[in-house]
N, C-alpha and C positions, 0 to 999 in steps of 0.2 A: 463668337461672332465667327462667320465664316459658311464653310462648307463640309462635309463628311470627310473630305481629304485635307483640308487644311482649316484649322481654326486657331482662334485666340481667346482666353478669357480677358473680359474687360468689364466696364461698368459705363453705365450712360447716366445723365441726368444731374439736378442739382445735388442729389445727396452724395454721389460720386465724385463732382465735381469740389464741393466742400472737404470730403474725406481727403482726397489728394492734396488741397490745399494745408490741411491740417497737419498731414504727414510731412509736407515740406518744411513747415516752419518750425518744427520740433527740432530743427537744427539750429535757429536763429536763438531758440531760447535755452537750448541744453536741456530738453525735456525728452522723455520718451514716447510718451503717450498725451495727446490732447484731443479732447471732444467738445463737442457744439453745447450751446444752452439746451437744444432739444435733447441730446442726448444725456445730458446732466439732469434733466427734468424727468426722464423717463427712469433713470437709476434709483431716484429718490434718496433715502437714507442708507442706502446698501454701501457708500462709500463716502469718503470726504473729497471736498474739492477745494482748489486754490484758483480763484481767477487769476488768468494770465494776461489776458489782452482782448481788446476788441480789433477783429481784422476786418478789413474789406475784401470781398469775395467778388469776382467778375461775374455779374448777371445779377447781383443782389444791390438793392439801394442802400439798404442798412448795413452798418458793420454787424459782425457775429461776434457774441461773446464767447471766448473759450477757456476751458478749465483744464487744469491737469488733475485726473482723478488719482485717489490714494487710499491705503487701507487707513481705517480710524486709528490704528495705533502708530502709523507713520505721521500721520496728523497730528496727533498729542505729542509726539517726540518734537517735532518742529514747531508747533504752535507758536512759540514767541516770534520766531523769524516770519514766519507767515502772516502774523498780525501785523508785524512792522512792514512786511511787503505790501501787505494789502492797503495800509495807510501812504506808502509811496506811490503806490500805482494810482490811487485816487487823486494825489498831486499832480502826477504826471498827465493824467487825464484832464485835468482843469488847466494845465499849461504851466504849472507851478514847478519847474525843473530845477530850480536851486532848492527848493523844500523837497521834492523827491529824492536829489543827488545826497543831502543830507542824512536820510533815512538809509538811502542805499549803499553808501560807502561802506559800513562796518558790515553789512550783509554779504556784500559782492564776493569776498574772499572763500565763502563756504556754501554760497547759493548761485548756480549758473544763472537762474531768472534774472535774480537781482542784479549781477554782472552785466548781464545782457542790457538791462535798463538804465544802469549807471553809464555804460557808454553811451546809450541813445541821449541821455540827461546832458552829459557833457558836449555832445555834439550840438544839441539843440539850443543850449545856452550859448555856444559861440556862434551859430547861425540860426537865429529864432524862424519857425515857421511863418510864411504870410499870415498876417491876420492874427498870430499867436504872440503869446508874451512869455518872455524868458526872465522870471523876476530872479531879483540878485546879480544880475549881470552887468 
């Protein structure tokens, strides 16, 4: 954008907004690359994917599912952890923070994403969201 004397590379629009949001939340989860459902669908079977979260994005009515892409070899090596995390994420999304925490605690030492959710579960058990539930608290 700009003129021939002064310009800056930038992006505009929904896709750019989403990409910037995903880049920023990598820090929250300890990940390096996150992609949207749209990108995951386009990638097909070329990569393996781990669902990380559903995030609210400004300008969108529905949360966006985000995934961590990885090589199939990395998926196979971490499959037991990823399967356990998927169960914990399902419980987390249903508001069963105590149940999710039980699964996340042993994973948290080696998985930054599990550690991020472990901290969230502890916070949400102490102070449940309005209308939410915190089972086991």
